[in-house]
Backbone as ProteinMPNN parsed JSONL, in Angstrom:
{"seq_chain_A": "XXXXXXXXXXXXXXXXXXXXXXXXXXXXXXXXXXXXXXXXXXXXXXXXXXXXXXXXXXXXXXXXXXXXXXXXXXXXXXXXXXXXXXXXXXXXXXXXXXXXXXXXXXXXXXXXXXXXXXXXXXXXXXXXXXXXXXXXXXXXXXXXXXXXX", "coords_chain_A": {"N_chain_A": [[34.204, -14.719, -26.4], [35.807, -16.92, -28.409], [35.436, -18.269, -31.725], [35.023, -21.727, -32.06], [36.911, -24.548, -33.406], [38.884, -23.67, -35.1], [41.747, -23.904, -37.207], [45.357, -24.232, -36.781], [46.533, -22.309, -38.456], [44.378, -20.558, -38.875], [44.006, -19.617, -36.289], [46.113, -17.926, -36.061], [45.538, -15.837, -37.752], [44.675, -12.455, -38.33], [42.087, -10.291, -38.992], [41.574, -7.079, -39.747], [39.545, -4.317, -39.77], [39.402, -1.016, -40.448], [40.782, -0.402, -38.066], [39.558, -2.097, -36.213], [39.689, -5.253, -34.783], [38.406, -8.093, -36.09], [38.735, -10.776, -35.875], [38.216, -12.77, -33.861], [35.577, -13.596, -34.117], [35.455, -14.803, -36.594], [34.32, -17.204, -38.907], [35.534, -20.487, -39.137], [37.503, -21.34, -41.96], [36.262, -19.552, -43.707], [37.429, -17.258, -44.791], [38.104, -15.62, -47.75], [40.227, -16.005, -50.68], [43.054, -13.83, -50.753], [45.029, -11.037, -51.802], [46.775, -9.887, -54.718], [45.387, -10.019, -57.919], [46.861, -10.361, -60.879], [46.624, -9.162, -64.169], [47.437, -10.244, -67.479], [47.634, -8.281, -69.349], [49.411, -5.465, -70.473], [49.477, -2.178, -69.487], [49.624, 1.055, -70.753], [50.04, 4.579, -70.467], [47.748, 5.263, -69.006], [45.851, 6.329, -66.133], [46.721, 5.6, -62.65], [44.466, 4.849, -61.174], [42.709, 3.911, -63.162], [44.275, 1.786, -64.119], [44.206, 0.115, -61.87], [41.534, -0.568, -61.765], [41.128, -1.845, -64.24], [43.174, -3.733, -64.331], [42.56, -5.932, -62.695], [42.629, -5.353, -59.931], [40.229, -4.548, -58.904], [38.915, -6.924, -58.938], [39.961, -8.283, -56.881], [38.585, -9.055, -54.495], [37.878, -9.341, -50.98], [36.48, -11.473, -48.632], [34.69, -12.726, -45.776], [33.155, -14.795, -43.287], [31.361, -14.026, -40.319], [30.42, -14.781, -37.021], [27.724, -13.427, -35.332], [27.944, -12.909, -32.299], [25.96, -12.423, -29.693], [26.51, -12.19, -26.991], [28.748, -10.871, -26.501], [30.681, -7.919, -25.792], [32.154, -6.681, -27.578], [33.72, -6.956, -30.826], [32.268, -8.521, -33.763], [29.47, -8.41, -33.382], [28.872, -5.982, -31.991], [30.074, -4.378, -33.799], [28.663, -4.641, -36.116], [26.69, -2.755, -36.807], [28.321, -0.671, -37.52], [29.653, -1.773, -39.686], [27.522, -1.891, -41.5], [26.976, 0.839, -41.683], [29.354, 1.592, -42.815], [29.168, 0.803, -45.451], [30.089, 1.307, -48.735], [31.989, 3.143, -47.962], [35.419, 3.966, -47.784], [38.206, 2.394, -46.196], [40.984, 1.186, -44.23], [41.944, -2.141, -44.756], [43.344, -4.843, -43.171], [45.174, -7.818, -43.174], [46.712, -9.907, -41.091], [49.271, -12.335, -40.506], [50.101, -14.735, -38.327], [52.749, -16.856, -37.086], [52.592, -20.394, -36.999], [50.037, -20.618, -35.758], [50.025, -18.721, -33.767], [49.381, -15.509, -32.339], [49.818, -12.722, -34.555], [53.012, -11.166, -34.783], [55.654, -8.714, -34.501], [57.265, -8.187, -37.59], [56.03, -10.373, -38.839], [54.202, -11.524, -41.745], [51.94, -9.311, -43.48], [49.005, -8.265, -45.218], [47.794, -5.425, -46.726], [45.62, -2.692, -47.451], [43.674, -0.052, -49.026], [40.299, -0.41, -48.925], [36.87, -0.731, -49.963], [33.827, -1.306, -48.388], [31.544, -3.346, -49.825], [29.35, -4.968, -49.526], [27.307, -6.464, -46.946], [25.684, -8.769, -46.05], [23.341, -10.359, -43.81], [22.709, -13.539, -42.542], [21.017, -16.532, -41.395], [22.41, -19.285, -39.753], [22.6, -22.447, -38.559], [21.228, -21.721, -36.225], [22.396, -19.352, -35.532], [23.225, -15.91, -36.131], [24.87, -14.823, -38.998], [27.19, -12.707, -40.471], [28.341, -11.574, -43.597], [30.647, -9.799, -44.758], [31.891, -8.133, -47.688], [34.726, -6.867, -49.183], [36.152, -4.518, -51.469], [38.879, -3.514, -53.482], [39.962, -0.121, -53.315], [40.55, 3.171, -54.551], [43.648, 4.757, -55.717], [45.963, 3.457, -55.086], [47.427, 0.348, -54.96], [46.734, -2.515, -52.853], [49.174, -4.014, -50.675], [51.797, -6.363, -49.823], [53.414, -6.59, -46.706], [55.084, -6.176, -43.564], [54.177, -6.888, -40.167], [54.126, -4.204, -37.973]], "CA_chain_A": [[34.286, -16.123, -26.72], [36.284, -17.135, -29.761], [34.774, -19.327, -32.474], [35.793, -22.973, -31.949], [37.147, -25.291, -34.632], [39.867, -23.021, -35.962], [43.033, -24.584, -37.372], [46.495, -23.442, -36.324], [46.7, -21.141, -39.323], [43.289, -19.614, -38.606], [44.224, -19.003, -34.977], [47.133, -16.904, -36.239], [45.081, -14.785, -38.67], [43.976, -11.284, -37.806], [41.446, -9.476, -40.012], [41.348, -5.797, -39.095], [38.851, -3.348, -40.625], [39.329, 0.328, -39.875], [41.399, -0.539, -36.741], [38.833, -3.038, -35.356], [40.046, -6.649, -35.009], [37.198, -8.902, -36.196], [39.192, -12.152, -36.016], [37.683, -13.733, -32.894], [34.267, -14.073, -34.552], [35.523, -15.317, -37.959], [33.946, -18.6, -39.082], [36.663, -21.235, -39.689], [37.483, -21.664, -43.377], [35.428, -18.647, -44.502], [38.186, -16.164, -45.403], [38.369, -15.848, -49.17], [41.605, -15.717, -51.07], [43.387, -12.411, -50.74], [46.246, -10.756, -52.553], [46.523, -9.174, -55.966], [45.242, -10.815, -59.14], [47.444, -9.573, -61.965], [46.248, -9.486, -65.531], [48.573, -10.31, -68.392], [47.658, -7.087, -70.198], [50.292, -4.353, -70.097], [48.742, -0.934, -69.703], [50.474, 2.229, -70.868], [49.389, 5.856, -70.725], [46.488, 5.468, -68.297], [46.07, 6.681, -64.727], [46.816, 4.488, -61.71], [43.115, 4.412, -60.817], [42.216, 3.095, -64.27], [45.038, 0.531, -64.099], [43.747, -0.741, -60.786], [40.217, -1.081, -62.134], [41.236, -2.728, -65.391], [44.16, -4.799, -64.122], [42.059, -6.918, -61.745], [42.584, -4.998, -58.516], [38.825, -4.519, -58.513], [38.449, -8.293, -58.793], [40.66, -8.85, -55.729], [37.718, -8.887, -53.336], [38.124, -10.123, -49.772], [35.268, -11.663, -47.845], [34.749, -13.731, -44.714], [31.927, -14.872, -42.503], [31.563, -13.774, -38.901], [29.277, -15.061, -36.169], [27.315, -12.265, -34.542], [27.78, -13.433, -30.947], [25.319, -11.331, -28.953], [26.919, -12.13, -25.586], [29.985, -10.106, -26.433], [30.6, -6.459, -25.754], [33.036, -6.205, -28.639], [33.723, -7.867, -31.963], [31.392, -8.295, -34.898], [28.099, -8.047, -32.987], [28.796, -4.547, -31.74], [30.63, -3.705, -34.973], [27.817, -4.85, -37.288], [26.052, -1.504, -37.224], [29.361, 0.127, -38.167], [29.845, -2.376, -41.006], [26.429, -1.428, -42.366], [27.192, 2.274, -41.911], [30.546, 1.736, -43.637], [28.948, 0.42, -46.844], [30.548, 2.26, -49.745], [33.028, 4.022, -47.411], [36.74, 3.348, -47.851], [39.019, 2.355, -44.982], [42.096, 0.236, -44.344], [41.731, -3.552, -44.434], [44.629, -5.472, -42.907], [45.171, -9.236, -42.814], [48.017, -10.257, -40.516], [49.437, -13.777, -40.436], [51.034, -15.168, -37.301], [53.41, -18.131, -37.344], [52.208, -21.592, -36.256], [48.833, -20.431, -34.966], [50.237, -17.75, -32.702], [49.006, -14.154, -32.748], [50.857, -12.045, -35.332], [53.992, -10.374, -34.043], [56.509, -7.862, -35.316], [57.936, -8.786, -38.742], [55.225, -11.383, -39.521], [53.625, -10.936, -42.957], [50.591, -8.758, -43.49], [48.505, -7.737, -46.481], [47.042, -4.25, -46.306], [45.301, -1.722, -48.48], [42.428, 0.685, -48.882], [39.181, -1.147, -49.488], [35.537, -0.213, -49.691], [32.894, -2.364, -48.034], [30.512, -3.299, -50.862], [28.144, -5.654, -49.06], [27.398, -7.072, -45.611], [24.407, -9.427, -45.766], [23.221, -11.166, -42.595], [21.899, -14.735, -42.735], [20.948, -17.421, -40.248], [23.052, -20.567, -39.999], [22.741, -23.24, -37.348], [20.695, -21.007, -35.082], [23.185, -18.152, -35.25], [23.284, -14.916, -37.196], [26.188, -14.748, -39.626], [27.338, -11.569, -41.38], [29.368, -11.879, -44.595], [31.08, -8.592, -45.469], [32.78, -8.242, -48.848], [35.471, -5.629, -49.424], [36.743, -4.395, -52.8], [39.971, -2.537, -53.527], [39.509, 1.228, -53.601], [41.587, 4.198, -54.663], [44.673, 4.675, -56.764], [47.127, 2.709, -54.613], [47.123, -1.063, -54.8], [47.132, -3.126, -51.589], [50.525, -4.571, -50.775], [52.34, -7.186, -48.748], [54.409, -5.939, -45.868], [55.264, -6.886, -42.312], [53.531, -6.305, -38.989], [55.028, -3.255, -37.286]], "C_chain_A": [[34.708, -16.27, -28.173], [35.512, -18.279, -30.412], [35.643, -20.58, -32.387], [35.978, -23.616, -33.312], [38.152, -24.662, -35.567], [41.147, -23.845, -36.017], [44.14, -23.696, -36.833], [46.683, -22.187, -37.144], [45.634, -20.106, -39.015], [43.428, -18.936, -37.249], [45.236, -17.873, -35.067], [46.74, -15.777, -37.177], [44.4, -13.657, -37.911], [43.414, -10.523, -38.993], [41.004, -8.198, -39.318], [40.729, -4.837, -40.102], [38.776, -2.032, -39.873], [39.712, 0.311, -38.392], [40.627, -1.429, -35.769], [39.184, -4.474, -35.741], [38.775, -7.493, -34.962], [37.494, -10.4, -36.131], [38.512, -13.151, -35.097], [36.366, -14.344, -33.356], [34.275, -14.684, -35.955], [35.202, -16.817, -37.991], [35.126, -19.338, -39.718], [36.467, -21.566, -41.172], [36.723, -20.689, -44.255], [36.182, -17.505, -45.166], [38.495, -16.517, -46.84], [39.853, -15.681, -49.452], [41.824, -14.221, -50.978], [44.738, -12.242, -51.383], [45.853, -10.031, -53.826], [46.418, -10.176, -57.104], [45.759, -9.963, -60.29], [46.944, -10.076, -63.304], [47.504, -9.518, -66.395], [48.71, -9.044, -69.231], [48.604, -6.028, -69.635], [49.576, -3.059, -70.449], [49.701, 0.246, -69.718], [49.61, 3.471, -71.057], [48.033, 6.033, -70.075], [46.788, 5.726, -66.822], [46.149, 5.434, -63.853], [45.434, 3.959, -61.332], [42.535, 3.523, -61.9], [42.962, 1.762, -64.316], [44.496, -0.413, -63.043], [42.37, -1.322, -61.083], [40.335, -2.127, -63.224], [42.146, -3.924, -65.108], [43.824, -5.689, -62.937], [42.128, -6.528, -60.286], [41.139, -5.019, -58.044], [38.245, -5.914, -58.388], [39.099, -8.968, -57.584], [39.84, -8.632, -54.455], [38.179, -9.773, -52.186], [36.785, -10.258, -49.058], [35.523, -12.734, -46.791], [33.402, -13.73, -44.016], [32.268, -14.71, -41.035], [30.277, -14.081, -38.143], [28.98, -13.827, -35.339], [26.948, -12.757, -33.144], [27.238, -12.336, -30.044], [25.651, -11.294, -27.459], [28.171, -11.292, -25.404], [29.72, -8.614, -26.34], [31.544, -5.845, -26.773], [32.938, -7.176, -29.804], [32.653, -7.523, -32.974], [29.989, -7.878, -34.47], [27.973, -6.546, -32.763], [29.306, -3.751, -32.936], [29.687, -3.777, -36.159], [27.127, -3.576, -37.746], [27.062, -0.6, -37.931], [29.647, -0.435, -39.557], [28.761, -1.895, -41.958], [26.56, 0.061, -42.672], [28.349, 2.49, -42.876], [30.342, 1.341, -45.093], [29.296, 1.593, -47.761], [31.533, 3.287, -49.208], [34.358, 3.279, -47.415], [37.439, 3.43, -46.498], [40.113, 1.315, -45.196], [41.658, -1.154, -43.913], [43.103, -4.187, -44.301], [44.41, -6.938, -42.558], [46.58, -9.567, -42.359], [48.08, -11.761, -40.309], [50.519, -14.121, -39.423], [51.608, -16.539, -37.638], [52.849, -19.228, -36.437], [51.024, -21.367, -35.317], [48.949, -19.477, -33.801], [49.85, -16.369, -33.229], [50.146, -13.486, -33.517], [51.737, -11.163, -34.452], [54.803, -9.553, -35.03], [57.243, -8.69, -36.368], [57.21, -9.979, -39.357], [54.588, -10.735, -40.739], [52.228, -10.362, -42.728], [50.284, -8.236, -44.883], [47.565, -6.593, -46.122], [46.78, -3.326, -47.477], [44.006, -1.0, -48.165], [41.343, -0.075, -49.641], [37.897, -0.397, -49.204], [34.65, -1.42, -49.397], [31.722, -2.297, -48.998], [29.249, -4.062, -50.49], [28.392, -6.248, -47.68], [26.074, -7.742, -45.265], [24.476, -10.261, -44.491], [22.282, -12.331, -42.898], [21.867, -15.526, -41.43], [21.587, -18.742, -40.636], [23.223, -21.295, -38.674], [22.263, -22.526, -36.102], [21.477, -19.769, -34.68], [23.089, -17.193, -36.425], [24.72, -14.814, -37.686], [26.195, -13.569, -40.581], [28.515, -11.872, -42.307], [29.755, -10.605, -45.344], [32.0, -8.924, -46.646], [33.403, -6.872, -49.082], [36.085, -5.678, -50.815], [37.804, -3.304, -52.758], [39.438, -1.179, -53.946], [40.712, 2.153, -53.74], [42.635, 3.914, -55.703], [45.922, 3.933, -56.32], [46.718, 1.271, -54.351], [47.483, -1.545, -53.398], [48.492, -3.792, -51.765], [50.846, -5.479, -49.596], [53.387, -6.381, -47.992], [54.616, -6.791, -44.623], [54.575, -6.133, -41.176], [54.542, -5.405, -38.29], [55.122, -3.562, -35.809]], "O_chain_A": [[34.019, -15.784, -29.07], [34.994, -19.155, -29.72], [36.851, -20.517, -32.611], [35.282, -23.269, -34.266], [38.266, -25.08, -36.719], [41.579, -24.412, -35.014], [43.899, -22.545, -36.469], [46.961, -21.118, -36.599], [45.932, -18.917, -38.903], [43.005, -17.791, -37.086], [45.222, -16.96, -34.241], [47.523, -14.85, -37.384], [43.644, -13.891, -36.968], [44.157, -10.147, -39.9], [40.167, -8.226, -38.416], [41.308, -4.571, -41.155], [38.169, -1.94, -38.806], [39.045, 0.934, -37.566], [41.003, -1.514, -34.6], [38.998, -4.871, -36.891], [38.137, -7.597, -33.915], [36.587, -11.212, -36.316], [38.253, -14.281, -35.511], [36.069, -15.492, -33.024], [33.216, -15.048, -36.466], [35.741, -17.595, -37.204], [35.667, -18.88, -40.724], [35.396, -22.015, -41.581], [36.545, -20.956, -45.443], [35.622, -16.837, -46.035], [39.07, -17.566, -47.127], [40.629, -15.274, -48.587], [40.884, -13.438, -51.111], [45.506, -13.197, -51.497], [44.706, -9.611, -53.977], [47.253, -11.07, -57.238], [45.152, -8.948, -60.633], [46.855, -11.282, -63.532], [48.51, -8.888, -66.069], [49.784, -8.765, -69.766], [48.58, -5.743, -68.437], [49.124, -2.875, -71.579], [50.5, 0.414, -68.797], [48.576, 3.423, -71.723], [47.238, 6.858, -70.524], [47.861, 5.376, -66.33], [45.709, 4.355, -64.249], [45.253, 2.751, -61.185], [41.933, 2.492, -61.6], [42.345, 0.718, -64.531], [44.343, -1.609, -63.293], [42.077, -2.452, -60.692], [39.709, -3.183, -63.143], [41.893, -5.019, -65.609], [44.727, -6.154, -62.243], [41.711, -7.322, -59.444], [40.848, -5.451, -56.929], [37.181, -6.081, -57.791], [38.8, -10.128, -57.301], [40.34, -8.095, -53.466], [38.791, -10.82, -52.398], [36.051, -9.283, -48.9], [36.449, -13.536, -46.906], [32.617, -12.79, -44.139], [33.303, -15.178, -40.56], [29.187, -13.694, -38.563], [29.874, -13.253, -34.718], [25.776, -12.991, -32.848], [27.971, -11.42, -29.669], [25.124, -10.449, -26.736], [28.599, -11.037, -24.279], [28.672, -8.12, -26.756], [31.71, -4.626, -26.821], [32.148, -8.12, -29.763], [32.185, -6.387, -33.042], [29.371, -7.057, -35.147], [27.06, -5.913, -33.293], [28.995, -2.566, -33.066], [29.88, -3.045, -37.13], [26.994, -3.341, -38.947], [26.699, 0.15, -38.838], [29.858, 0.325, -40.503], [29.051, -1.532, -43.098], [26.287, 0.494, -43.791], [28.344, 3.439, -43.659], [31.25, 1.523, -45.904], [28.839, 2.718, -47.562], [31.887, 4.221, -49.927], [34.413, 2.095, -47.085], [37.285, 4.402, -45.758], [40.153, 0.648, -46.229], [41.076, -1.33, -42.843], [43.931, -4.086, -45.207], [43.553, -7.261, -41.736], [47.527, -9.514, -43.144], [47.076, -12.393, -39.979], [51.698, -13.836, -39.632], [51.005, -17.296, -38.4], [52.657, -19.009, -35.241], [51.017, -21.879, -34.197], [48.07, -19.428, -32.94], [49.977, -16.096, -34.422], [51.314, -13.664, -33.169], [51.272, -10.513, -33.516], [54.651, -9.687, -36.244], [57.774, -9.759, -36.07], [57.718, -10.56, -40.316], [54.442, -9.513, -40.773], [51.452, -10.854, -41.908], [51.175, -7.824, -45.626], [46.651, -6.762, -45.316], [47.607, -3.191, -48.379], [43.331, -1.292, -47.178], [41.464, -0.341, -50.837], [37.841, 0.46, -48.322], [34.725, -2.436, -50.088], [30.98, -1.315, -49.003], [28.19, -3.83, -51.073], [29.532, -6.504, -47.294], [25.408, -7.346, -44.308], [25.527, -10.798, -44.138], [21.195, -12.137, -43.443], [22.597, -15.223, -40.486], [21.336, -19.262, -41.723], [23.912, -20.812, -37.776], [22.836, -22.707, -35.027], [21.248, -19.202, -33.611], [22.896, -17.608, -37.567], [25.66, -14.731, -36.895], [25.298, -13.442, -41.415], [29.554, -12.363, -41.865], [29.253, -10.353, -46.439], [32.781, -9.874, -46.596], [32.709, -5.859, -49.167], [36.491, -6.74, -51.287], [37.64, -2.292, -52.076], [38.573, -1.083, -54.817], [41.755, 1.938, -53.122], [42.531, 2.96, -56.473], [46.858, 3.792, -57.106], [45.772, 1.01, -53.607], [48.437, -1.042, -52.805], [48.903, -4.095, -52.886], [50.25, -5.375, -48.524], [54.138, -5.598, -48.573], [54.35, -7.993, -44.635], [54.413, -4.914, -41.221], [55.68, -5.806, -38.049], [55.831, -2.871, -35.078]]}, "name": "protein", "num_of_chains": 1, "seq": "XXXXXXXXXXXXXXXXXXXXXXXXXXXXXXXXXXXXXXXXXXXXXXXXXXXXXXXXXXXXXXXXXXXXXXXXXXXXXXXXXXXXXXXXXXXXXXXXXXXXXXXXXXXXXXXXXXXXXXXXXXXXXXXXXXXXXXXXXXXXXXXXXXXXX"}
């Protein structure tokens, strides 16, 4: 059962963590900004890892809220234990954007990179459990825009 109340844009978004599509359970309007925040400072003579930490990649967190729908056999409810296990482990985070509320297709834009899950608190809201994972950029390669393969 997909979460109701999603706009056309939200219906076309796919948030994929470590090859698991979590989009169906995403709370409408909860996806944070995503992309790269560039600093004005020019850095010379330091490693890529240091550049990414200092040049705001580490501030380019991504978070969203997901309803833990316990009637499902897939999605965030069954994935929640993996999210908690994945804390501090790096994996690929992909955000795909479909056109006009349609599922993403070949050549649609996507933002992808290696992130580490830094938190995944669970709260109650409106009689439902909601998990709010936050991912932070990890490693020496910055996330990048590309297209869905």
